[in-house]
Each structure stands twice: as C-alpha cells, then as structure tokens.
N, C-alpha and C positions, 0 to 999 in steps of 0.2 A: 503493499501499500504506500509505503514511504517513497518508493521509486517511482510510482505514478505521479505523485505530488511534485517531486523533482524534475519529471519530463514536463508535466504542465506549467510548472514555472518558469521552466527554461525557455518554453516555447514562447510563453507570453513576454519574457524579456527579448527574445530574438525579434517577435513582432514588432515590440515597441523601439528598439533600436532599428527596425529598418523604417519606421517611420519617421524618426529623428534624422536619419541620413538622407531621405528623399530629397533629390536635388532642387525640387520646384516649391519654395517655402512658401512665396506669395504668389496669390492668382494673376492670371494674366488679365490685362485691360484690353478690352474687344470694343471697337466701335464701327458702326456702319457708316461708311465713307460713300457709297454711291451704290446705284440701282440703275441697270440699263436692260431694255426690253430684249428679249431674244424671240426667235420664230417660234410660234405658239404649235402646238401638236393638238389635233382634235378638240376635247374641250376643257383643254387645260391652257394656262398662260404662264408663260416661262420668263424668269429673269435673271441676270446675272447680279449677284449681289457681294460688293467687294467690303472687304472688313480690313481695318487696321488692326493688327495683334502686336500689342506691346509686351515684351518680355522683362519685367523687373526683377528678375533673378539672376544670379553669377553664373549660370550655367546655360548653354544653349539649349533650345528647345529642337529636337527633330522629331520631323512628321512625315507619314506615309499615309494621308487621308485626311478629309475633311468632313464634319457633318454639320447640318444648321437646321434648327426648327424655328419658326417666326410664329408667334401668338399675337393676335391683336384683339382688344378688347376681352381678353381671357379666353379665347377661342383660336384653336389651331387654324392658321392662316396658309403657310408655305412650309415645304421642307426641300433639302437638296444634299446632295453629297457632291465630292468630288474626290480623284484618286491623286490630285494633286501631292507632289512630295517636296520637301526642302527643310530648312531650318531656320528659326527665329534667334539669331545671336543673342547672346548675354547683354542686357541692358540695350538692346535694339530693339526695332520695331519691321513689321513686314505688311505689306498689302495682298491679301489673298482673295481670288475670286472664286464664287461658289454657285453653278447654276442651281435655281430653286424651281420647283413647281408649284402653282397655284391651281388647286382644281376647282373646275366650275361650280360645285356645291360650296365650297368655302368662300368663292367670290360671292355667290348669292346670300350666304349666310351674313359675310361682313355688310353687304348692301343693303339687307333687310336690317341688321342692325345699327346702322348709320341712319337709317330712315326714322329709327325709333329714337334717336336721341333726341332731346330738348335743348336746344342752346348750349350744346356742348361743343368745343371747336379743338379738344385734346383727346387723342385715343391712345391708351395705354398699349405698349409692346413689351415684349418680352423675347430677346433673342437667345437661344441656348444652342450649345453646339460643343464639338470636341475635335481636338486635333490628335489623329490617330498615331500610335506609334506601339503597336503591340500590346502588352499587359499594361505599358504605363501611358494611357491614353489623357491627355489633359485636356478637361473640362473648362468651359468658360459661359458667362451668361452677360448679357448687356440688357438694360431696360431702361424706359423712359418715356416720353410723351411725343405722338407724332400730332403736330400742330396743322391744324386745317383753316383755311380762310374763312372769317367770319362774314357775316352778311355786308354787303356794301351800303354805305350810309354816306349822307354828305349831298350836296345840290352840285349841280353840272354847272 
C-alpha cells in the first residue's frame, strides 16, 4: 500500500513540474485585423479572416495548423481551418490568414437576431481558436464589440 502512495505522489509531482516548465506562460494576444470576401460555394459565404498573433513569451511558438470559430451575439457564426504552418517568434508577432465559412442558416439566424435588436448598435463577438502543434496546441480567445452604423440624423 505504501508503494502505491509513493507512485501516486511521484506522478503528481511529475505532472506539476511539467506544468511549471511549460514554455508558454502567457496567453497569446490575438486580434482580427482584416476580413476579405472569397468566392462562395452553394449556400455558404466564405471569407478570409486575417488575425494578428502576438507572442509575449520568451520562446518561439511553432504551429502546423490553425482553427477558428467566430460567435456573434452568443450564436455560432463562422468557422474555418488552415493547414498553414510556421512560427511566431519570441516577443514578436505574425499575421495569419484563415478561410472561414458561414452557412446560410447562420446568416439567416444572425439577420433575424439583428432585426430583433432595439436601438442596439454594438454586437458582441467571441473569436476562439488554436495554433496546432501536436499535443501542445496553443489556444487563444479574442472578444469585443462590432460597431454598427446608427441611424442617420441631422438635416441636409
């Protein structure tokens, strides 16, 4: 019984030391810096989303794939993946482009939600994703408000 306790304690200490030595201590800073339309297919709309990834850590982040999910007003809106590979250097940044798809149903749901809004000109969004690299994929999140133009007021 005593050896079982020793094995469990050793395993816990090993797991904790692995967490302490994990090279990415600070989360990535990710911002959407551009959206360009792409040719659509059937009943979906496609965009190329450009994100700026800033690495505030002292080690490079190597990746071999990118995945994104975009929620607007608390509802899933777009998702996409790219098999792009590369590296974000230590204390540096890179701009990545990921193609995303918006299904016709997501577009209809967002349009209906927009028509139900009363005097609101900001729509909350959450962008989640990961930079893939085997077991050590680096996850990130960005959130904010998309400002919509308000009603035109004033005289001519």
